[in-house]
C-alpha positions in Angstrom: 97.0 104.6 107.4 99.9 106.4 105.6 97.5 107.2 102.7 95.8 109.7 104.9 98.9 111.9 104.7 98.5 112.6 100.9 96.2 115.6 101.5 98.4 117.3 104.1 101.4 116.7 101.8 99.5 118.4 99.0 98.7 121.4 101.2 102.2 121.8 102.7 104.0 121.2 99.4 101.7 123.5 97.4 102.1 126.3 99.9 105.8 126.1 99.7 106.0 126.7 96.0 103.1 129.2 96.1 104.9 131.2 98.8 108.2 131.1 96.9 106.6 132.0 93.6 105.2 135.1 95.3 108.6 136.5 96.1 111.2 138.2 94.0 113.8 135.9 92.5 117.2 136.2 94.1 119.9 137.4 91.7 122.5 134.8 92.6 124.4 132.7 90.0 123.4 129.4 91.5 119.8 130.3 92.6 119.1 128.3 95.8 115.4 129.0 95.5 115.3 127.1 92.2 116.1 123.8 94.0 113.3 124.4 96.5 110.9 125.2 93.6 112.0 122.1 91.7 111.6 119.8 94.7 108.2 121.2 95.8 106.7 121.1 92.3 108.2 117.7 91.5 106.9 116.2 94.7 103.5 117.9 94.3 103.2 116.3 90.8 104.5 112.9 91.7 102.3 112.8 94.9 99.3 113.7 92.8 100.1 110.8 90.4 100.8 108.5 93.4 97.5 109.6 95.0 95.5 108.8 91.8 97.2 105.3 91.7 96.3 104.6 95.3 92.7 106.0 95.0 92.0 104.0 91.8 93.4 100.8 93.4 96.2 100.2 90.9 98.5 99.6 93.9 96.6 96.4 94.8 97.6 94.7 91.5 101.3 94.1 92.2 103.6 93.1 95.0 106.1 95.8 94.3 103.9 98.8 95.3 104.8 98.9 99.0 108.5 99.0 98.1 107.9 101.8 95.6 105.8 103.7 98.2 108.6 103.5 100.7 111.3 104.4 98.1 109.4 107.4 96.7 108.6 108.9 100.1 112.2 108.3 101.4 113.6 110.2 98.3 111.0 112.9 98.7 111.9 113.3 102.4 115.6 113.6 101.5 114.9 116.1 98.7 112.6 118.2 100.9 115.1 118.2 103.8 118.0 119.3 101.7 115.9 122.0 100.1 114.4 123.2 103.4 117.9 123.5 104.9 119.1 125.5 102.0 116.0 127.8 102.0 116.4 128.4 105.8 120.0 129.4 105.2 119.0 131.8 102.4 116.3 133.2 104.6 118.8 134.1 107.3 120.8 136.0 104.7 117.6 138.0 103.8 117.1 139.0 107.5 116.5 142.8 107.6 118.5 145.0 110.0 116.9 145.8 113.3 114.2 148.5 113.0 113.4 147.7 109.3 110.7 145.5 107.9 111.0 143.2 104.9 107.8 141.5 103.7 109.9 139.2 101.5 111.6 137.9 104.7 108.3 137.1 106.3 107.1 135.2 103.2 110.4 133.3 103.2 110.0 132.4 106.9 106.5 131.0 106.1 108.0 129.0 103.2 110.7 127.6 105.4 108.1 126.5 108.0 106.0 124.9 105.4 109.0 123.2 103.8 109.9 121.6 107.2 106.3 120.7 107.7 106.3 118.9 104.3 109.6 117.2 105.2 108.0 115.9 108.4 104.9 114.7 106.6 106.9 112.9 104.0 109.1 111.4 106.7 106.1 110.1 108.7 104.6 108.7 105.5 107.9 106.9 104.8 107.9 105.3 108.3 104.3 104.3 108.1 104.8 102.9 104.6 107.8 101.0 105.7 105.8 99.4 108.6 103.0 98.5 106.0 105.7 97.1 103.7 107.2 94.9 106.4 103.8 93.6 107.4 102.8 92.6 103.9 
């Protein structure tokens, strides 16, 4: 059952980094968008590898795979949550004054929504994987 969440995780995670990549880079010494980009691209790549392992049946050959599945998705959830909170904070700083429009702000809002969506998907995947782990 949790394996069905791989595709929505791909979509939400991919949209996060695509939306952020389409914006101008903030000129701040510690760039907060860099953490979000790192998390979303890392999770996208690792989820792709994880999906290939599960689709090919490699996960059926060892007793440690359910534990690894729970651990990976728990770490991904924590990473995505920390990055989503930071991105939401940065987005509030970018808010334009009343009467002005800022397309960058709207793209950041979409990225924040998708980051929280990805966080929720990874959290649900963690819980469902933990249930599967306990029953195995």
